[in-house]
C-alpha angles and dihedrals in degrees: 000000000000115000128182136178101228100178150328132249124237085260091055098253116143126244110213129190113206127182118193135172115245118240126270087227110038107215118223109263094021141277129274129242122197113216097212093192093064137057091199131024106211095182145329120253096189139005127178143145130231093237101054098261115145110251127208117192116192117189114220090231093225106051148020092277123112122191111218121205120188122207134187121247087264090062104250120123113257114260118268108260094032112145107239096161093119089060127092117201118209120200130185111197139177128212147091 
């Protein structure tokens, strides 16, 4: 999972780019990604997939973990067990 600090905000928060492979068996409710460069993810600036799925990324609010949910182009969450291993999810997060 490549992860790079790509900048800082005026307040000193880090901006981090993370790429991760999606799971071969998508779990109901999404999967989690840990942003190792941060102690706390305050918000997600951008979240997208390589294959055109809609990506929702939800920071835990208390840690460096983000829950990633994947939706079809119709707006429904992909079915539990769907093989998304060909997908790469890219997140741009802000925190410290």
